[in-house]
N, C-alpha and C positions, 0 to 999 in steps of 0.2 A: 426862887429868881426867874423871872419872865424873859424869853429871848424872842420878840416879834418878828425878829428878820429870822429866828431859827428855822429850821425843816418843818415842815408838818410831822406831827407824829405818827406810829403807825402800832397799833396798840393790839399784839399778837397772842392768838390761844393756841394752845398745842394738840390737845385730843379734837378731832374733827378735823379742825382746818389743816393743819400739820401731819397730824398722824392720821392717814384714813382709815377708816375703821374694819371698810368690809368693800373691797375691790368689787362690786360687785358691777360696777360700770367704769373698767379701768381706759375703756376709750376717753371719757371725757375728762379725765386727770392727767397726770404726767406718768410718762414709760416709765420710767426708771425707779417707782417705790421698791424699797428693799425691807426685809425684817431684821430691825437691830434689836436686840435684848437690852433692857434697861430698868434698873429696880425692881426686878422680877417682872416686867411686861414685855410682852411683844409690841413695837410700835412698826409701822409702815410708815418710812422716813424717803424724801425724793429729793436727791442733792439739785437736781434741777430748778426745780421751786425753789430751795436754798437759794441760789444761785441768782437766780431772778428775784426775789426779793431783797436781796442785799444790793442788787444794782439799784432799786427805786429811792428817788430823792427824798427820803423821808429816815427821821430817828425812831429807831425801834424800840420800844418799850412793852415787855411780857405783859400777859394778863392771863395766868393761867397758875393752876394747880401743880404743874411741874417747877412752877417759880424757883424753889431750891434746888433744882437739880437740871435745870434746862440746860445751861454749859455744856454739860458734861453729856446729859441723856439726848440733845436733839441739836442745840446751835451747832458745837464742832463737827457732829456725823452729815449735817445737810449744808453748811459752809456759810453760817452767819456767824458774824463774830461772837467773841465770848464775852461777858462783860457787861451786857446792854444791861439799862436800868429797867427795874420790876416797877409797873405801875399799880398791879394789881395781885395778890396770892393767898392763898386761901388764910381767912383769919383764924387767928390762935386764939382760942379759950373764947371768943365774942359768939355766943349761941346766937342771938337774935342777927348777926351778919352770915351765919353758918345756913339758915334757914331761908334766906333772901339772897336777892343779886349782888352778893359782897363786890363783885366785878364793878360794877355801877357805882357804886359807895365809894370805893378807894378809885376808881379812875376821875370820878367826879372830883374828890379832893387834888390829886394829882395834877390836873388840869388847871386846879386855881393856883397853884405854885407857877404853872409854866403854860399859860393859855396860848394856844396853835391851833391851827386846822389840823384835824385829824381823821384817820382811816382806823375803823375797828372794825376787826376780823374775828368772829366767833360764830361757832354753828348753835350755839343756844341760849346763848347769854342776853342776845338783843332784844327777845320778847320776855324777860322775866322784869318782873317788878321789883323795886326797892324797898324797904320799909314802908316809905308813903304812898306805895302802888304806883309809881311811875317806872316805865319801863325806861331802856337807853334810847329806843328808837324818839318815843316823845320828847324825852329830855336833851335828846341831841336836836332837833327839831326848833324846838325853843333857847339854844344856844344863840349868842350872838358871835358863833364861829363856824367855820365852813366845817361840815363832817361828811363821811361818806361809812355808812354801816354795812359791811358784807357778812353774810350769814352762808357760808360754804356747806355742800353735803356732807356729813362725816362719812359718806360711803366713797365718795371721791376726793377729797380732803379740797383745798383750795385749787380751781383750775385756772388752766391758762387764759381763758376765756376771761376768767375773775381779776387774775391779774393783771389783763391788757384794760380793763376798764378800770383800775386803780391809777395805773400808767396813765388814761386818759382822762378821769378826774385829776389827777396830780398836774398835768399837761395845763388844766384850764385854770387853775390858781395860780399860774406864773403869768 
């Protein structure tokens, strides 16, 4: 179902962008990261970041290995709505996809059903090739859709400055 008048998509990864791995540079990120236990892992999450993301004029769709657990483990903790759509989740039983950029393969299919401008936030998938050797950056540059790809440092997670840049880009779309 295509919604040409709909909000832009925000494809959101968890580990790296939302879950800062190693707060070596805490001054660059949000100051309220706290450790949360989920699924046997320690996640460093920020409610301030979650509120900033929730306020963006976008429709959020998850693109993360956390997809099956994201509502309980992440969204509700940082203040994002639960029940958001999933654009990409780990492939079950498809070895071909597990060894390549499964996020690109699935986001490409997802956008095929509802093409809109999009922001893709991921710390490591944006330069990984799909089975044909195409990276998300190259694919997005060749699309007939406006896009912004943001690769936060996994040390800081998504920073206030990066969210400012997303807001500015979204403002240019209007």
